[in-house]
C-alpha positions in Angstrom: 39.5 12.3 -35.1 41.3 9.9 -33.2 41.8 6.4 -35.0 39.9 4.4 -32.6 37.0 6.6 -34.1 38.4 6.0 -37.8 38.1 2.2 -36.7 34.7 2.9 -35.9 33.3 4.4 -38.6 34.4 1.8 -40.9 33.9 -1.1 -38.8 30.3 0.4 -39.1 29.9 0.5 -42.3 32.2 -2.3 -44.1 31.7 -5.0 -40.8 35.4 -5.0 -40.2 38.5 -3.3 -40.2 39.8 -4.8 -43.1 41.7 -4.1 -46.6 38.0 -4.2 -48.7 36.7 -1.7 -46.1 39.5 0.9 -46.2 38.5 3.5 -49.6 35.1 3.5 -47.3 37.1 4.1 -44.4 39.1 6.8 -46.2 36.2 8.8 -47.1 34.1 8.7 -44.0 37.6 10.3 -42.2 37.8 12.7 -45.2 33.7 13.6 -44.6 33.8 13.5 -40.8 37.4 15.9 -40.9 35.4 18.3 -43.3 32.3 18.4 -40.7 34.6 18.9 -38.2 36.7 22.1 -39.5 32.8 23.5 -40.8 32.5 23.5 -36.8 35.1 25.4 -35.8 34.8 27.9 -38.9 31.0 28.3 -37.5 32.2 29.3 -34.2 34.2 31.7 -35.4 31.4 33.3 -36.9 30.7 31.4 -40.3 26.8 30.2 -40.4 27.1 28.9 -43.9 25.5 25.4 -43.3 26.2 22.0 -43.2 24.2 21.5 -46.2 27.6 20.4 -48.4 28.8 17.9 -45.9 25.5 16.4 -45.6 25.2 15.7 -49.5 28.3 14.7 -49.3 27.5 11.7 -46.6 24.9 10.9 -48.5 26.9 9.8 -51.6 29.3 7.8 -49.7 27.3 4.8 -50.1 25.2 3.8 -53.2 21.5 3.2 -52.1 19.7 6.3 -52.3 18.2 7.1 -48.6 14.7 8.5 -47.2 15.8 10.5 -44.0 13.8 9.9 -40.9 14.1 13.2 -39.0 14.4 13.2 -35.3 15.4 16.5 -34.4 12.5 18.3 -34.2 13.7 20.6 -31.3 16.3 21.8 -33.6 13.4 22.8 -36.3 10.1 21.3 -37.7 9.3 20.6 -41.5 6.5 23.4 -42.2 2.8 21.8 -42.7 1.3 22.0 -45.7 -1.2 24.2 -44.9 1.0 26.6 -43.9 3.2 26.8 -46.8 -0.5 27.3 -48.8 -0.8 30.1 -46.1 2.5 32.0 -47.0 2.6 31.2 -50.7 -0.9 32.9 -51.0 0.4 36.0 -49.5 3.9 36.0 -51.4 2.3 35.9 -54.4 -0.6 37.8 -54.1 -0.6 40.5 -50.6 3.1 41.8 -51.4 1.8 44.9 -49.6 3.0 46.7 -46.6 0.8 47.5 -44.2 1.7 50.3 -43.4 0.8 52.1 -46.4 -2.1 54.1 -47.1 -4.0 52.5 -50.1 -6.5 50.7 -50.0 -4.7 46.7 -50.9 -2.4 48.0 -47.8 -5.3 48.4 -45.7 -7.0 45.4 -46.6 -3.8 43.4 -45.6 -3.4 45.9 -42.3 -6.6 44.3 -41.2 -5.7 41.2 -42.0 -2.7 41.2 -39.9 -5.2 42.3 -37.3 -6.8 39.2 -37.5 -4.0 36.9 -37.7 -2.6 39.0 -34.1 -6.2 37.8 -32.9 -6.0 34.5 -33.6 -2.3 34.5 -31.7 -4.1 35.5 -29.1 -6.9 33.3 -28.8 -3.9 30.3 -29.3 -2.3 31.4 -26.4 -5.0 32.8 -24.1 -4.3 36.1 -24.3 -7.2 38.8 -23.4 -6.1 41.0 -25.7 -4.5 41.2 -29.8 -1.9 44.2 -28.5 -0.4 42.1 -26.2 1.1 39.8 -28.9 4.5 41.1 -30.6 5.7 39.9 -33.7 9.4 39.5 -33.9 11.8 37.3 -36.3 12.9 34.3 -34.1 13.3 33.3 -30.2 16.5 34.5 -30.0 15.1 38.2 -30.2 11.9 37.5 -28.4 14.1 36.7 -25.3 16.5 39.5 -26.1 13.5 41.7 -25.9 12.0 40.3 -22.7 15.4 40.5 -20.7 16.9 43.9 -22.0 13.5 46.0 -22.3 12.2 44.1 -19.2 15.3 45.2 -17.3 15.7 48.9 -18.4 11.8 49.6 -18.0 12.6 48.3 -14.6 15.4 50.4 -13.6 13.8 53.3 -15.7 10.9 53.2 -12.6 13.5 52.4 -10.2 17.3 52.1 -9.9 17.7 50.1 -7.1 16.1 47.1 -9.1 19.5 45.9 -11.0 18.8 42.2 -10.7 18.0 39.2 -12.8 17.3 35.5 -12.0 17.6 32.7 -14.5 18.5 29.2 -14.1 21.7 26.9 -15.0 20.3 25.4 -18.2 19.0 28.0 -20.1 18.8 28.4 -24.2 21.8 30.3 -25.0 19.5 33.0 -26.2 18.8 33.5 -22.3 22.3 32.6 -20.6 24.7 34.9 -23.0 21.9 38.2 -22.5 22.7 37.5 -18.9 26.0 36.8 -19.4 26.3 40.5 -21.2 24.4 41.9 -18.3 26.9 40.7 -16.0 29.5 42.5 -18.1 27.9 45.6 -18.0 27.2 45.5 -14.4 23.8 43.9 -13.3 23.5 40.8 -11.6 22.6 37.8 -11.9 21.6 34.8 -10.0 21.5 31.4 -11.8 19.6 28.3 -10.6 20.9 25.0 -10.9 19.2 21.7 -11.1 19.0 18.2 -9.6 20.0 15.1 -11.4 16.6 15.1 -12.9 16.9 18.2 -14.4 14.3 19.8 -12.0 14.6 22.7 -10.5 16.7 23.3 -7.2 13.1 25.4 -5.6 15.0 26.7 -1.9 17.8 28.2 -4.5 15.0 29.8 -6.5 13.1 31.1 -3.4 16.4 32.8 -1.9 17.4 34.2 -4.8 14.9 36.8 -5.0 15.1 39.5 -3.9 12.0 42.2 -2.6 12.6 45.2 -4.0 16.3 44.2 -5.9 15.1 41.8 -8.7 13.6 43.3 -12.5 13.2 40.4 -14.2 13.2 36.4 -13.5 13.2 34.3 -16.8 12.9 30.6 -16.8 12.5 28.0 -19.8 9.1 26.2 -19.8 10.9 23.4 -21.0 14.5 22.3 -22.0 15.6 22.4 -25.2 17.7 19.5 -24.5 15.9 16.7 -22.0 12.6 17.7 -22.4 12.1 18.3 -18.6 9.4 20.4 -17.7 9.7 23.5 -15.0 6.7 24.2 -12.8 6.2 27.9 -14.2 2.4 27.8 -12.8 4.3 27.5 -9.3 7.2 29.5 -9.8 5.4 32.4 -11.4 2.9 32.5 -8.5 5.9 32.6 -5.8 7.8 35.5 -7.7 4.3 38.0 -7.3 3.6 36.7 -3.8 7.3 37.6 -3.4 7.1 40.9 -5.4 4.3 41.9 -7.6 6.6 44.3 -9.4 9.1 41.4 -10.7 8.7 40.8 -14.3 8.5 37.1 -15.0 9.7 35.9 -18.7 8.7 32.5 -19.8 11.1 31.1 -22.9 7.9 28.5 -24.2 10.5 27.7 -27.2 10.2 23.9 -26.8 6.4 23.9 -25.1 4.5 25.9 -27.8 2.3 23.4 -29.2 3.5 20.5 -27.3 2.2 21.5 -23.8 -0.9 23.5 -22.6 0.1 27.1 -22.6 -3.2 29.5 -20.6 -2.0 32.9 -20.3 -5.9 34.1 -19.2 -6.4 36.3 -16.4 -9.6 37.0 -15.0 -10.7 40.6 -14.8 -12.2 39.8 -11.2 -9.0 38.1 -10.3 -11.5 34.9 -10.4 -8.1 32.3 -9.8 -10.6 29.2 -11.0 -11.9 30.9 -14.2 -8.2 31.7 -14.7 -5.2 30.1 -16.7 -2.1 28.5 -15.2 0.0 31.6 -16.8 -2.0 33.5 -15.1 1.1 35.3 -13.5 3.5 35.3 -16.6 4.3 39.1 -17.8 6.2 37.7 -21.4 6.2 35.3 -22.9 8.6 33.9 -25.9 8.6 31.1 -28.9 9.4 30.7 -32.2 7.7 29.9 -35.7 10.1 26.9 -37.2 9.5 24.4 -33.8 6.0 24.3 -34.1 5.7 23.7 -38.4 5.8 27.0 -39.7 8.7 28.8 -41.3 11.9 29.9 -39.7 12.8 34.0 -39.4 9.1 34.4 -37.7 8.8 34.7 -34.0 6.5 36.0 -31.1 6.8 37.9 -27.4 4.2 38.4 -25.4 3.8 41.3 -23.4 1.1 41.4 -20.5 -1.2 44.7 -20.6 0.2 47.1 -17.8 3.6 45.5 -17.6 6.4 48.3 -18.3 8.3 47.2 -21.3 11.3 49.4 -23.6 11.2 48.5 -26.9 14.6 46.5 -28.1 14.4 47.4 -32.2 14.1 50.9 -32.7 13.5 52.6 -36.5 10.0 52.6 -36.8 6.5 52.3 -35.6 5.6 49.1 -36.2 4.2 46.9 -33.6 2.5 49.5 -31.8 6.0 51.2 -31.6 7.6 48.3 -29.6 9.2 46.5 -32.2 10.5 48.4 -35.1 10.9 46.5 -39.0 8.3 46.6 -41.9 6.4 43.2 -40.7 7.2 39.7 -42.2 3.8 39.3 -43.1 3.6 36.1 -45.0 5.3 34.5 -42.2 2.8 35.9 -39.4 0.3 34.4 -41.1 2.1 31.0 -41.5 3.1 31.1 -37.8 -0.7 32.2 -37.3 -2.4 29.0 -39.3 0.4 26.9 -37.5 -0.8 27.9 -33.9 -4.8 27.2 -35.2 -4.1 23.8 -36.6 -2.7 22.9 -33.4 -5.2 24.7 -31.2 -7.6 21.5 -30.0 -4.9 18.4 -31.0 -2.3 19.6 -28.5 -3.3 16.8 -25.9 -4.2 14.2 -28.8 -1.0 15.2 -30.5 1.3 14.5 -27.2 -0.4 11.5 -26.1 0.7 10.1 -30.2 4.3 11.7 -29.8 4.6 10.2 -26.0 3.7 6.6 -27.2 6.5 6.8 -29.8 8.9 8.6 -27.4 8.0 5.8 -24.6 8.6 2.6 -27.4 11.7 4.5 -28.2 13.0 5.1 -24.8 12.0 1.2 -23.9 13.8 -0.4 -27.0 16.6 1.5 -26.3 16.9 0.3 -22.6 16.2 -3.3 -23.4 19.0 -3.4 -26.5 21.9 -0.7 -25.4 23.2 -1.9 -21.8 25.1 1.2 -19.8 22.9 4.3 -21.1 21.1 6.6 -18.8 17.7 8.4 -20.3 18.3 12.0 -18.7 15.3 13.7 -17.1 13.8 10.3 -16.9 12.4 10.7 -13.4 11.0 14.4 -14.2 8.1 15.7 -16.4 9.2 15.4 -19.6 7.6 17.2 -23.1 6.2 14.4 -25.0 8.3 14.4 -27.8 11.6 14.6 -26.7 14.4 11.8 -25.2 17.6 12.6 -24.2 20.0 9.5 -23.8 23.7 9.6 -22.7 25.7 6.1 -24.0 28.8 5.0 -21.8 31.7 3.9 -23.6 31.3 6.0 -27.5 32.1 8.3 -28.9 29.5 10.8 -29.8 30.6 12.2 -33.0 31.0 8.8 -34.7 27.4 7.8 -33.9 25.7 10.8 -35.3 28.0 10.4 -38.6 27.3 6.8 -38.5 23.1 7.5 -37.8 23.2 9.7 -40.6 24.9 7.5 -42.7 22.0 5.0 -42.5 19.2 8.0 -42.9 18.3 8.9 -39.4 18.9 12.5 -38.3 19.5 13.3 -34.6 21.2 15.4 -32.6 23.9 15.3 -29.6 24.0 17.6 -26.4 27.5 18.7 -27.2 29.1 21.0 -29.9 32.5 19.3 -31.9 34.9 21.7 -31.7 38.8 20.8 -32.7 38.2 17.2 -33.2 36.9 16.9 -29.7 33.7 16.8 -27.7 32.4 20.1 -25.4 30.1 18.7 -22.6 26.6 20.1 -22.5 26.1 22.9 -19.8 22.6 21.1 -19.5 23.9 18.0 -18.7 26.8 19.4 -16.9 24.2 21.1 -14.6 22.9 17.8 -14.1 25.5 16.1 -12.9 26.0 13.4 -15.7 29.3 11.5 -15.4 31.7 12.6 -17.8 32.1 9.1 -18.9 28.5 9.8 -20.4 29.0 13.3 -21.3 30.5 12.6 -24.9 27.9 10.4 -25.8 24.5 11.9 -25.5 22.2 12.4 -28.0 18.4 13.7 -28.4 15.8 12.2 -30.5 12.8 14.7 -30.6 9.4 13.5 -32.6 6.8 15.4 -34.3 3.2 14.9 -35.0 4.8 13.7 -38.6 7.0 11.0 -36.5 5.6 7.2 -37.3 5.6 4.3 -36.0 8.0 2.5 -38.5 10.1 5.4 -38.5 10.9 4.9 -34.7 11.5 1.3 -35.6 14.1 1.7 -38.1 15.6 4.8 -35.7 16.3 1.3 -32.7 18.0 -0.9 -35.2 19.9 2.0 -36.5 20.6 3.0 -33.1 21.4 -0.1 -31.4 23.4 -1.1 -34.6 26.0 2.1 -34.8 26.3 2.0 -30.9 27.2 -1.7 -30.8 30.0 -1.3 -33.7 31.4 2.3 -32.3 32.0 0.6 -29.1 33.5 -2.4 -30.7 36.5 -0.5 -31.7 36.3 2.5 -29.2 39.3 3.3 -26.4 36.3 4.1 -24.1 34.8 0.4 -24.3 36.6 -2.5 -22.7 35.7 -4.8 -25.5 36.9 -8.7 -23.9 34.7 -7.5 -20.4 31.5 -6.1 -22.6 31.6 -2.9 -20.3 32.4 0.8 -20.4 36.0 1.4 -19.3 36.3 3.7 -16.0 
């Protein structure tokens, strides 16, 4: 952490870099340096959460804080109704649904009912198109590895994958692994608004060679929405045997997702996602718990199991089913089934209020993806002339939880691959912030977040090496 960043923290907490603020300054520096060390440790594979550091930040001030949570693209609070559902199965229905005695058979029937409920929420025609997994990362891995292996087994010439440069690492890292294994992967670019390059996409499709296309529905950093209906139609018109996979982790319950397909082929009676073959998402992004996810695999689509060692999920995903969390996920989808539009309008109104206020009160910023369709809950702002890590820590100190598109490593910021693909200027890459709302977000919380962000950015800039305090503008 630089001298100027330390000055920024002390200035924001104490009103100025004075002797009186020296104690708080030193404590801030100690906490931030420890957070940086933990980030570096986690990069080496230690997944220990940052709970201890969060607690230390809380103790830096005498007043107790009620945190405003605006990081719902990272995870969501579990809905009270979902908690009640889960507790019933943890407490009483602990049987293994694969066993043959009556309580277990009854639980197996309830599992079937949950599968039917999830299928209904997605517009899937058959419950057996729903595979329960542990998370979206597993679902994405299973879709890519399983779809590609099945395609090559049927036709060895199909060894190509198409994806985009802005996918979640759960897709990008799989694709990089496939490249090391000798497969060819095309990474499609985006424009400055985050929209996919359609000409590049069409050109990458190779009839008879492309096996799998994997495209996210909505970006986790910017909220930019890709035209899945159009992309999937182009893929199937190019080559019906290409498997089209969608990572819908950030769009489920925020945007309509309809996988229905009319048996007679009538498009007017089919859903917008009728040409989607596989679709992934996770429970903890929709107010269900962490540790459960879904992979939709349409009937007739070739798929090789990714998890081996058991007969569960009709032999397509081994491992005893996590009944309490599966029931919780089904309940979470049921709660949202008829309220997607209503909740989306509420989140969009609050998101737009937040965006407008920040644009008015904080000069020299860019709203990433502003000119593209976005999920109703997401706002990504790039701030010129300020260090991102100092702003994040000070926002947390003020009780507001937001995230950055950058990762903190070795005391410096590594630019987001999404914003890099969007050609966001280097002066803003190290100061980008994501606000992501949920149906529980209130107007009062947005008002407090606006005040906190405007104040913190101003104070950090005044002591930043990236800001010209005399001219009141960023140093370019």
